[in-house]
C-alpha positions in Angstrom: 106.8 112.3 150.3 108.8 109.4 151.0 108.9 106.6 148.2 106.9 104.5 150.4 104.0 106.9 150.5 104.2 107.8 146.6 101.2 106.2 144.6 102.8 103.2 142.7 101.9 102.6 139.3 99.7 99.2 140.3 97.4 102.0 141.7 96.4 103.0 138.3 96.3 99.6 137.2 93.9 98.3 140.0 91.6 101.7 139.4 91.4 100.6 135.7 90.5 96.9 136.8 88.2 98.2 138.8 86.5 100.4 136.2 86.3 97.6 133.7 84.9 95.1 136.2 82.4 97.3 137.6 81.4 98.4 134.1 80.9 94.9 133.0 79.0 94.0 136.1 76.5 97.0 135.0 75.6 95.0 132.2 73.1 93.0 134.4 69.7 92.5 133.4 68.4 90.5 136.5 66.2 92.9 138.1 64.7 92.1 141.6 62.1 93.7 143.3 63.9 96.5 145.3 65.8 97.3 142.0 62.4 97.6 140.6 61.6 99.9 143.2 64.5 102.2 142.7 63.8 102.6 139.2 59.9 103.2 139.6 61.1 106.0 142.1 63.3 108.2 139.9 61.0 109.6 137.6 59.0 111.1 140.7 60.1 114.6 141.6 62.4 115.5 144.9 59.3 116.3 146.8 57.4 113.2 145.8 60.6 111.0 146.8 60.8 112.6 150.2 56.9 111.6 150.6 57.1 108.2 149.5 60.4 107.4 151.4 58.9 108.8 154.6 56.5 106.1 154.6 58.7 103.6 153.2 61.9 102.0 155.5 65.1 103.8 154.0 65.7 107.6 153.6 65.7 109.7 150.5 69.4 110.4 149.6 70.4 107.7 147.4 67.1 108.5 145.4 68.0 112.0 144.9 71.7 111.1 144.1 70.5 108.7 141.6 67.9 110.5 140.0 70.7 113.5 139.5 73.3 111.1 137.9 70.5 109.5 135.6 69.2 112.8 134.5 72.8 113.5 133.5 73.9 110.4 131.9 70.4 108.6 131.0 67.6 106.6 132.9 68.5 103.4 132.1 69.2 100.1 134.0 73.2 100.3 132.6 73.6 104.3 134.2 71.5 103.3 137.4 73.9 100.3 137.9 76.9 102.1 136.9 76.1 104.8 139.4 76.7 102.2 142.2 79.8 100.9 140.5 81.3 104.4 140.4 80.6 104.7 144.5 82.7 101.4 145.0 85.3 103.0 142.4 85.6 106.1 144.5 86.2 103.7 147.6 89.1 102.4 145.8 90.5 105.6 144.2 90.1 107.5 147.8 91.1 104.6 150.0 94.2 103.5 147.9 95.5 107.1 148.0 94.8 107.6 151.7 95.9 104.3 153.4 98.9 104.8 151.2 99.8 108.1 152.7 98.6 107.5 155.8 99.9 104.2 156.6 102.1 102.2 153.9 102.0 101.3 150.1 101.2 97.8 150.9 98.2 98.5 153.0 96.6 101.1 150.4 97.5 98.4 147.6 96.0 95.5 149.7 93.1 97.4 150.5 92.3 98.1 146.6 92.8 94.7 145.4 90.6 92.9 148.4 88.0 95.3 148.6 87.8 95.1 144.6 87.1 91.3 144.9 85.7 91.0 148.6 82.5 88.9 147.7 80.4 90.3 150.5 80.8 93.9 148.5 81.1 92.8 145.2 77.4 91.4 145.2 76.5 94.8 145.5 78.9 96.6 142.9 76.3 97.0 140.2 72.9 96.7 142.3 70.6 99.7 141.8 70.1 100.2 145.5 71.9 102.4 148.2 74.4 99.8 149.5 77.3 101.3 147.5 76.6 104.9 148.2 76.1 104.1 151.9 79.5 102.2 151.8 81.0 105.4 150.5 79.6 107.7 153.1 80.7 105.0 155.8 84.2 104.9 154.6 84.6 108.3 154.4 83.0 109.2 157.7 85.8 106.7 159.4 88.7 108.6 157.0 87.7 112.0 158.0 87.4 110.8 161.6 91.1 109.7 161.8 92.2 112.6 159.7 90.5 115.0 162.4 92.4 113.0 165.0 95.6 113.6 163.0 95.5 117.1 161.7 92.2 118.9 163.6 92.0 120.7 160.5 88.5 122.5 160.0 88.0 120.8 156.4 88.3 117.7 158.2 85.5 118.1 160.7 83.3 119.6 157.9 84.1 116.2 155.8 83.2 114.2 159.0 80.0 115.7 159.1 78.9 116.1 155.9 80.1 112.1 155.2 78.2 111.3 158.4 75.0 112.9 157.3 75.1 111.4 153.9 75.1 108.3 155.7 72.6 108.8 157.9 70.2 110.2 155.1 70.9 106.9 153.0 70.5 104.1 155.1 69.6 103.5 158.5 72.1 100.9 159.6 74.4 103.3 157.7 73.2 105.8 160.3 74.1 103.5 163.2 77.6 102.8 161.5 78.2 106.5 161.6 77.0 107.1 165.3 79.3 104.3 166.1 82.1 106.4 164.5 81.1 109.6 166.5 81.2 107.4 169.5 84.5 106.0 169.1 86.3 109.5 168.3 84.5 111.0 171.3 85.8 108.1 173.6 89.4 108.4 172.1 89.1 112.3 172.5 88.2 112.0 175.9 90.7 109.3 176.7 93.9 110.8 174.9 93.0 114.2 173.4 90.6 116.3 175.1 91.5 119.3 173.1 89.3 117.7 170.5 86.4 117.7 172.3 84.9 121.0 171.6 85.3 120.5 167.9 83.5 117.1 168.4 80.6 118.5 170.2 80.2 121.2 167.4 80.4 118.3 165.0 77.8 116.4 166.9 75.4 119.3 167.2 75.6 120.4 163.7 75.1 116.7 162.7 71.9 116.4 164.6 70.6 120.1 163.5 70.6 119.0 160.0 69.4 115.7 160.6 66.3 117.0 161.9 64.0 117.5 158.9 64.1 113.6 158.6 64.0 112.9 162.2 60.2 113.1 162.2 60.1 110.4 159.4 62.5 108.2 161.1 60.4 108.3 164.6 57.2 107.6 162.8 58.8 104.9 160.9 60.1 103.5 163.9 56.4 103.5 165.8 55.0 102.1 162.9 57.4 99.2 162.5 56.9 98.4 166.3 53.5 97.8 166.0 53.1 96.3 162.9 54.3 93.1 160.9 57.6 93.6 159.1 58.9 91.0 156.6 62.2 90.1 158.2 62.4 87.1 160.1 63.5 86.1 163.6 67.2 85.9 164.4 68.3 82.6 165.6 71.5 81.0 166.5 71.5 78.8 163.2 70.4 82.3 161.1 73.5 83.7 162.7 75.6 81.1 161.5 74.2 80.8 158.3 75.0 84.8 157.9 78.6 84.4 159.1 79.2 81.6 156.4 77.5 83.8 153.9 79.7 86.9 154.9 83.0 84.7 154.9 81.9 82.6 151.6 84.0 82.7 148.4 81.8 81.0 145.6 80.8 77.7 147.9 84.5 77.1 149.0 83.3 75.5 152.4 86.8 76.0 153.9 87.0 79.6 153.1 85.0 81.0 156.1 87.0 79.1 158.4 90.2 80.3 157.2 88.9 83.9 156.9 87.7 83.5 160.4 91.0 82.2 161.9 92.8 84.8 160.1 90.4 87.6 161.5 90.9 86.2 165.0 94.9 85.7 164.8 95.1 89.4 163.4 92.9 90.8 166.0 95.5 89.2 168.4 98.2 90.3 166.5 97.2 93.7 166.2 96.1 94.0 169.9 99.6 93.2 170.9 101.2 95.7 168.8 98.5 98.2 170.0 97.4 99.2 166.4 94.2 101.2 167.3 93.1 102.3 163.9 92.6 98.9 162.2 91.2 97.8 165.4 88.8 100.7 165.6 87.8 100.3 162.7 86.6 96.6 162.9 84.9 97.8 165.7 82.7 99.8 163.7 80.7 96.3 161.8 80.9 94.2 165.0 79.3 97.0 167.3 76.7 97.6 164.4 76.2 93.7 163.9 75.7 93.8 168.0 73.3 96.4 168.1 71.1 95.2 165.2 71.1 91.6 166.4 70.4 92.7 169.9 67.5 95.1 169.1 66.2 92.3 167.1 66.2 89.6 169.4 65.0 91.7 172.3 62.3 94.0 170.4 61.7 92.5 167.3 63.5 91.5 164.0 64.9 94.4 162.1 68.6 93.3 160.9 69.7 91.2 157.9 73.3 90.9 157.1 73.3 93.2 153.9 72.6 96.0 156.4 76.5 95.4 157.1 77.6 96.1 153.5 78.0 99.8 154.3 80.8 98.6 156.5 82.5 96.4 154.1 85.3 99.0 153.8 86.3 99.0 157.4 86.4 95.2 157.3 88.8 95.1 154.3 91.1 98.2 155.8 91.4 96.1 159.2 92.4 93.1 157.1 95.1 95.0 154.7 96.6 96.5 157.6 96.8 93.3 159.5 98.1 91.3 156.8 100.9 94.1 156.1 102.1 93.3 159.5 102.8 89.9 159.2 106.7 89.6 159.1 107.4 86.6 157.3 107.3 87.5 153.7 106.4 84.0 152.4 103.6 83.7 155.2 102.0 87.0 153.9 102.4 86.4 150.3 100.6 82.8 150.9 97.8 84.5 152.7 97.0 87.1 150.0 97.3 84.6 147.0 94.7 82.6 148.7 92.3 85.2 149.6 92.6 86.5 146.2 92.4 82.9 144.6 89.2 82.4 146.4 87.8 85.9 145.7 88.4 85.7 141.9 86.5 82.8 141.5 83.6 84.6 143.2 84.4 87.2 140.5 83.4 84.3 137.7 80.3 83.5 139.5 79.1 87.1 139.2 79.7 87.5 135.7 77.6 84.7 135.0 74.7 87.0 136.1 75.3 89.1 132.9 75.0 86.4 130.6 71.8 86.0 128.5 69.4 84.0 130.0 66.0 82.9 128.2 64.5 81.8 131.5 64.6 85.0 132.9 61.7 87.4 133.1 62.3 90.3 131.0 61.9 92.3 127.7 61.6 88.7 125.9 59.0 87.3 128.2 57.0 90.4 128.0 56.9 90.5 124.4 55.1 87.1 124.5 52.0 88.8 125.9 52.4 92.0 124.0 48.7 91.7 123.3 47.7 91.6 127.2 45.6 94.4 128.2 46.5 93.7 131.8 48.7 91.6 134.3 47.3 89.4 137.0 49.8 88.5 139.9 48.4 85.0 141.5 52.1 83.8 142.9 52.7 83.5 146.8 55.5 86.3 146.9 53.1 88.9 145.0 54.6 91.9 146.4 58.1 90.9 144.8 56.8 89.6 141.6 54.3 92.5 140.9 57.2 95.1 141.0 59.4 93.2 139.0 56.7 92.6 136.1 55.7 96.7 136.5 59.2 97.6 135.7 59.0 95.3 132.3 55.4 96.0 131.5 54.5 98.8 129.2 53.5 101.9 131.7 49.9 102.1 130.4 49.5 98.2 131.1 48.2 98.0 134.9 49.3 95.4 137.1 46.9 93.8 139.7 47.9 92.1 142.8 46.4 91.0 146.1 48.3 93.5 148.0 50.5 96.8 147.3 52.9 99.2 149.3 50.3 101.6 150.1 51.6 105.1 150.6 55.5 103.8 150.3 54.8 102.8 146.6 56.2 104.6 143.7 54.6 102.6 141.3 51.8 104.2 139.0 50.7 101.1 137.4 50.2 98.6 140.5 46.8 98.2 141.5 45.0 96.1 143.9 43.4 93.0 142.2 39.9 94.2 143.7 40.1 97.3 141.7 40.3 95.2 138.4 37.6 96.2 136.3 37.4 92.7 134.7 36.8 94.1 131.2 40.0 92.9 129.3 39.7 90.4 127.0 43.3 89.2 126.9 45.3 89.0 130.4 48.7 88.1 131.2 48.6 85.8 134.4 51.3 84.9 136.8 50.9 81.7 139.0 53.2 79.7 141.0 55.0 76.9 139.3 52.6 74.2 138.1 49.5 76.2 139.1 46.8 77.1 136.9 45.2 80.0 136.9 42.0 80.7 139.5 39.2 79.8 137.4 36.8 81.9 139.7 38.8 85.0 138.7 38.7 83.9 134.6 35.4 82.4 134.1 35.1 82.1 130.3 39.0 82.6 129.3 40.9 80.3 127.4 44.2 79.6 128.6 47.8 79.2 126.9 50.9 78.9 129.5 53.7 80.4 127.7 56.4 79.5 129.8 57.9 79.2 133.2 60.4 82.2 134.4 62.2 83.3 137.4 63.1 86.9 138.4 65.8 87.1 140.9 64.6 84.7 143.9 61.3 83.8 142.3 59.9 81.2 140.0 56.6 81.3 138.3 54.6 80.3 135.4 53.3 82.9 132.8 49.9 82.3 131.1 48.2 84.2 128.6 44.2 84.2 128.8 42.1 85.3 126.0 38.0 85.7 125.8 37.1 83.4 122.9 
């Protein structure tokens, strides 16, 4: 192995820094509804998880993996958030090593440093959701596709199929991204190396066969969403612009999206002139995924939001890292890297604020104020979101009543329809929109005391304690 392809000491230092950052970020206690959904899912059996997710909008693999991890390391917020951080850490470890050996030391180290701090990905680094796991699967799928192209080894074909299946069983837009990778590999084989087509067809057939157990659920979910209301809003030109700014933002630096956009355009032109296929193909995966998501949303019905592009984050950063490595002028290359890392580091400081204690966050302290409550009643506008957060923090035996539940897709044992409330409780905790008192028609005869105003992720509400005299 040449000196340029050996792993430098900076590789280990970056992995150590990543372990510290992800470990600290996992201390966050700011639960939002989707994370509460994950926590409620894990106590269920694997068979029950399969059935519940069949009625939801995401496949079950992440929940299976998270259940196994927490069974080994403890069912807690920290262990589950750490699981997401470990997935990102593996992307850095595998990506740094493989990109160094396949391309150059600078490309590998740049990939590690930039992806570690990339705001769009860092936001999900300690989130109790499937995006870090999906990012690992999509990245490995692309990496194995490239290794297949170079080596034609059967082990790489197996890795290609397994990682593609993991992507498809984790998130549907990870499935789309993996499908794009399969399609790009097929086109490359067809145009440049037809002897690989036999292996590709075997891999594609194996992937389809192994995905058949979930295919019925996927088709049923698509049919249901096509004929029923869905929470994702319509895509407009303004929403696309806002999404692109969000994707390229770094802690509110208004000039950074423009800089990042111009840098990306410049790197595309530069790499096209150099005929550098690998980084351009890597960039085409998120571009095609985005185009498909936006296109279907505009032609049929909205199904895409920007965070569904998170699994493509490693491929975006690989394109950037490879492109920066080709900049010939050392001063220019150093300036670009310095500016990006400075902006990204400022975003890290912003992300770390989320782990600081905040008395206004709804959590165990707020629940302790209403510990005598025999039930919770949700009367806020975003009741589906808030009821899930409350269900996470409330004692398991305390029911949470809300105007609407998730139906067959609900993993919660303690969330019930408001109409099912027996109205026998002498003490209730009621959540209302800010500056709104509980509905007198539902709580006639109760005396109310406002305990405070709290927030949970994206929602703010008042917490009341109602007691019968």
